[in-house]
N, C-alpha and C positions, 0 to 999 in steps of 0.2 A: 129855632129861637124866634119868638114873636118880635115884631118891630117895637121900637121904643116910642112911647106916646107922650109921656109927661113925667115929671118928677126930677130926679137928679141924674142928668146926663153923664156927669163926671163919674159917679159911682157905677152907672151902667157900663160905661166904657172901661173902667178899671176891672170890673167883674168879667167882662168879655175878654179883656186883654189877659187876665190871669188864666182863663180857660184855654185861650189860644197858646199861651206860654207852655202850659202843661202838655198840650197835644202836639205842638209843632216847634217849640223853642223860641228863643228871643229873636233870632234872625228873621223869622217869618211874620213877626208882628208888624202890622201896617195900620196906620190911622184910617186910611181909605177903606180897608176891609172891615175894620171895627165900626166905622160909620155905616157901611152897608148892612152889617149884621144888626146894628141898632135901629136901622130904618130911618136914618137922618141923612142930611146932605153931606157930601164928602168934606165940606168946609166946617161943619158944625163942631167936630172935635177940637178944632184949632182954638176955639174959645177957651177951652180948658187946658189943652196941651199944644203949645205953639209949634212943637215938632215931635218927632218920634222919640228923641232922647228925653224930652220932658215927660212923655208917657212912661218910658222905661224907669226914669227916676221916681215918678209917682208910684209906680208898681213896686219898686224896691222899698220905698219908704213905707208903703202900706204893709209890705212883708215884714219889715223890722218891727212895726207897731204890733202886728199880729204875733210875731215871735215873742215880743216883750209881754204881751197879754197872756200868752200860753205859759211862759216861764213863771210869771207872777201867780197865775192860777195854780200851777203845780206847787209852788212854794207855800201858798195859803192852804192847800189841801193836805200838805205833808205835816203840818204842825210846827212846833217851835224847835225841835231837836235837829241838829246838824245833819246826821247821817240820812234820816228819811228825806230831808229837804234836798240833799245832794242827789239821792236816788231819783226823787221826783223831777228835779231839773234835768238830770241826764236823760231820763225817759222822755220828757217833753221835748227836749232839743232833738233827740234822735228821731222821734216821731215826725217832727216838723221837717227835719233835714232829709228824711227818706220819703216822706209823702209829697213834699214840695221841692224836689231837688233842683228843678229848673229855676224856680223862684229864688231859692237860696243862692244858686250860682249867680243870678242876676244881682241879688242884694250885695254880695261880696265884690263882684266886679265893679259895680256902680260906685261904691263908696271910695274907690281909689282914684277916681277922676278928679281933675282940678275943678274946683267950684262946686263940689258935691257936699257942701257943708251940712245941708239938711239930712243927707243920708248918714254922714258921719255922726251927727247928733242922735239920729234914730238908732244907729247901731250902738252908740255909747250907752243909751238907756238900757237896752237889752243885755249887753255884755257887762255893764256895771253891776247887774244882779249877781253875776258869777263872782266878781271881785268881793262884793258884800258877803256872799256865802263863804268864800275862802276866809275872810276876816273872822266870820263867826266861828268857823272850824278852828282857827288859830286861837281865838279867845277862849274857846272851850277846851283847848289842849289836845284836840283830836289831830290837828295838823301842826307841823313844826312852824315856829316863827320864821319870818322872812318876808320878802316882797310879795304881797298878795297877788299883784298883777302877774308876776313871773310864775307863781304856783298855778294861777288861773289859766295861763297859757298852756301849761302842761296838761291840765284837765281838758281844756278846749281842744287841744291837738289830739288827745285820745278820742274824745267824742266825735270830732269831725273826721278823724281817720276812719273810725268805724262806719260813719255815714258814707264816706267816699267809697269804702270797700263794698258796701251794700248797693249804693247807687251805680257802681261800676260792674255789678253782677259778679263780683269776686267772692261774695258771701251771700248765701240765700237770705232774703228778708225775714223769713220765719225765725232765724237765729237771733234777731235783734233783742228779743225779750230776755234771752239768757245772757247775751253779751253785756247788757247794761249793768246788772249786778256784779258780774265778774270784773268789768272795767272799773266801776266805782270802788269796789272792795280793794282791788289792786292799787288804785290811785291812793286810797286812804292808807293802806299798809306802807306804801312807798313814801308817803308824806308825813308819817307819824314822827313825833319828836323822838330823839335818841334816848 
């Protein structure tokens, strides 16, 4: 990695932190080490991140923003119909959750801390898309009426469970492509109106 010379130190530190997170996990993240990697003084990162927790929160917030963007792109690419949109969102979520498992874990852990209002808001944006999608399925008669949030939790639990199995090496990653359609189809069958 070449030394940081100019530009946006905050972005450079976040990029380096994300690489470190993927390679070594959150416990190994160090502001001092990131400063060394960026070629700046060990005090320079403190202008952007007063402490390690602020760095972790910024990393988690950036993760939620990226997840939101990837889910929105999947929705846009799928067109207006509910079922292709649900397949697109499920695929995008599982791709994110399995390719960035350490980041996802950090994202979920961070939003439950007291004072993590920005993370809660960032998470709400991404997961609000699932609620909106469930409402669309209900309006189109594909899904039974009911509390969209509760139905969305069942969908999320299914997708996140698959990601957990893959990330825990209990299911080979190459099976994810076949699991997405099976999971979505079973979810739709189980959620159809009577």
